[in-house]
Residue, then its C-alpha position, 0 to 999 in steps of 0.5 A: m959301648s965304652t965311655e971312651n968311645s961313646p959320642l955322649i958325655s954326662a954332665a958329671a963327666l964334663d965337669v970333671a973333664l973341664g976341672a981336671e982336663s983328664l977325659w980319655s980321648a976317643a983316639g986313645g991317651r989323655r987330652s989336655s984341651w977341651r972346647v965347649l960349644d953352645v948350639r942353642w937353636k929353634l926352628g923359626g927362631p929366635p937365635g939362641r945368643e940371648e939365651y946363651e948370654r943369660g947363662h951357659i956352661p963356663g967357657a962355652v962359646y956360642v955357635d949360630l946354627e943358621t949362619e955357621l953350621a949351614g949354608h944357603g942355596a936353592p930350595t932344592d938344596g934344602r933349608h940347611p944345606l951344608p956350609e962351605e968347607d972354608d966357611l966352617q973352618a973359619a967359624a971353627r977358628r973363631w970358636g978357638l978350635d985347634d987341631g987335636d982339640g976335643v969338642v963337647v957340644y950342647d943345647d937346650a933341646f936335649g941334643t937335637s940341634a947340638a948333634r948338627a955340630w957333632w955330625l958336621l965336625r966329625h964329617a970335617g975330620v974332628r975325631d973326638v966330638r961329644v954331645l952333652d947327654g940331656g943338654l943344658a938341663a942336665w948340667r943345671d939339674a946336676g947343680l953345676r955352675v953357669e956363667t953369663g955374658s959372652v966368652v971371647t976366645r983367641p982364634g984357633s988354627i984348626r984345619l978341616r976337610f969334609g968327607a969323613l962321614p957318608t952322605l946321601d943325595g936324593d938319588g941315594a936316599a931313594a935307592l935306600a928306601a927302595g930296597d938297597g937298605i933302610l931309610l929312617d925319617a927322624r921327623a915327628a910321626e904326624r909329619f911323616r904321615g902327612e897329617v901336618e906340614p908346617i914348613d915344607p911345600r908338600p906333606g908326606h915322606i920319601p916313598g919307602a922310608v920308615s918313620a923313626p922319630t928321633t925324640d923316641n930315642l930319649d927318656g923322660s928327662g931328655r937323656m938318650l936311652p941306654p944303648a941296649a934299649l936303642a939297639a932294640r928299638f932300631r932292630a925293631l925298625g929293621v936295622d941290623d948290623g949289616t944293614r945300609v942305613g940312611v937318615y933324614c929329617g926336615s932339613g938335615v938337623t935332627a937327622a944328625h941326632e938320629a945318627l947320634a942315637l944309632v952310633s950310641a946304640g953300637f951301630g955304624m955311622p949311617s949315611l945322612y941326607p943333608g938336603s932331607y925332606s925340605a930338598w926332596s919336597n921342593d923338587p916336583a920330580r920327586p914322588v911323595a908318599t903319605g900315611d904309615 
């Protein structure tokens, strides 16, 4: 995969882009406007704004995953259902995004929460979104400058429309797992097996799903494995070029990171189950499996 088409960007390349505004866009040609979004978030909190204010990439705008990248609904909708289209557009305008902007997203969790913003903006029609490979740690490790406080930006005018990426509901996820394709579970293996379940009502996994912890897509420094290594990993799990692939996790957040890894490996964009296991396990009509 060429640098121009990669969903990832290195700290060094981002530094050049912000300084020279010369990074090639995925759509072709050079881009003059890049926006950086800080998507720090941890399951169970606290929100990442205080960490952001203590130090962030210069010019980055803070994004609250719980309130801006997720909606609210019944338990059977999952813990982090997709936000309403109008709500995401209003948030993106607060971040200063305009039509045609390129976007770089990062976090302090090696991309596992920033990927939610990557996937959601792509789903809403933003063509050129990159995830900072290795997150804020990679930026700091490169000796690059951070700034404190909050960034105040002028309102943007971006127009968003959902539907650019494939999604699954519970029935679609069940069909893939039953043999229409392959359904990858991005959670930790012990949660997949049902040995532990810290938050959802029933331990286990969607019957027929394949355990594929997204943390195994990272190297020891928290950067994404090289494309060839990722491709080998997914092929060993049963993914092939013509395979219909779906991804899910606990609530649809780290599933986006699994999608990021698949695209980084050179596969097509998988279908994402936004409700994920939190929605599935809250529906007593849905069966649950345990073990390997």
